[in-house]
C-alpha positions as CSV (number, residue, x, y, z in Angstrom):
1,M,5.7,-23.1,20.2
2,I,3.6,-20.9,22.5
3,K,6.5,-18.1,22.9
4,F,6.4,-18.0,18.8
5,W,3.0,-17.3,18.6
6,I,3.0,-14.6,21.4
7,I,5.9,-12.9,19.5
8,V,3.8,-13.1,16.1
9,G,0.9,-11.4,18.0
10,F,3.1,-8.9,19.5
11,V,4.8,-8.1,16.0
12,G,1.2,-7.8,14.4
13,Q,0.1,-5.6,17.2
14,F,3.3,-3.2,16.7
15,L,2.3,-3.0,13.2
16,F,-1.1,-2.6,13.6
17,G,-0.5,0.3,16.5
18,M,2.2,2.0,14.2
19,R,-0.4,2.8,11.6
20,F,-1.7,5.4,14.0
21,F,1.7,7.0,14.7
22,V,2.0,7.4,10.8
23,Q,-1.4,8.9,10.7
24,W,-0.4,11.4,13.3
25,L,2.8,12.2,12.0
26,T,1.5,12.9,8.6
27,S,-1.1,15.1,9.9
28,E,1.0,17.1,12.1
29,R,3.6,17.7,9.1
30,R,0.6,18.7,6.9
31,K,-1.3,21.0,9.6
32,Q,-4.8,18.7,8.9
33,S,-6.1,15.1,9.3
34,V,-4.7,13.0,6.6
35,V,-4.8,9.2,6.1
36,P,-1.7,8.2,4.2
37,I,-1.7,5.3,2.0
38,A,1.0,3.6,4.5
39,F,-1.7,3.7,7.1
40,W,-3.9,1.2,5.2
41,Y,-0.6,-1.1,4.3
42,L,0.3,-1.4,7.8
43,S,-3.3,-2.2,8.6
44,I,-3.1,-5.1,6.2
45,A,0.1,-6.4,7.4
46,G,-0.9,-5.9,11.2
47,S,-4.2,-7.5,10.5
48,I,-2.6,-10.5,8.7
49,I,-0.4,-11.1,11.6
50,L,-3.1,-10.9,14.4
51,L,-5.3,-12.9,12.0
52,A,-2.6,-15.8,11.9
53,Y,-2.2,-15.3,15.6
54,A,-5.9,-15.4,16.4
55,I,-6.2,-18.8,14.3
56,S,-3.3,-20.2,16.2
57,R,-5.3,-19.3,19.4
58,K,-8.6,-20.5,17.9
59,D,-10.3,-17.5,19.0
60,P,-13.4,-17.0,16.5
61,V,-14.2,-13.7,17.9
62,F,-10.7,-12.2,17.3
63,I,-10.8,-14.2,13.5
64,V,-13.9,-12.7,12.4
65,G,-12.8,-9.1,13.7
66,Q,-9.5,-9.2,11.8
67,I,-11.3,-10.8,8.5
68,G,-13.8,-7.9,8.5
69,G,-11.0,-5.3,8.9
70,L,-9.1,-6.8,6.2
71,M,-11.8,-6.3,3.6
72,I,-12.2,-2.9,4.4
73,Y,-8.4,-2.0,4.4
74,F,-8.1,-4.0,0.8
75,R,-11.2,-1.9,-0.5
76,N,-9.5,1.3,0.6
77,L,-6.5,0.3,-1.4
78,V,-8.6,-0.5,-4.1
79,L,-10.3,3.0,-4.3
80,I,-7.1,4.8,-3.6
81,H,-5.4,3.0,-6.7
82,R,-8.3,3.4,-8.9
83,H,-8.4,7.2,-8.3
84,T,-4.8,7.7,-8.9
85,H,-4.6,5.5,-12.2
86,V,-7.7,7.2,-14.0
87,A,-6.8,8.2,-17.2
88,P,-7.5,12.0,-17.9
89,A,-10.6,12.6,-20.1
């Protein structure tokens, strides 16, 4: 069971790290700093998996950190979707 949770932890960390790679590639293509929507989805996916890992390890510091981040990632998606779905006046 321990190997399972270590694999889960590494998968979450990989997804979380990929968000920076996606952000960097997008910025390089556009020649300016850009935070693509995929950044927030990878943040949420990685954070949920890392939260599961933290819960399995019973690590309160890691748990609180992941929950705090999740609230910010979801809020950013809400703001993005509100902005893109506003009806023209």
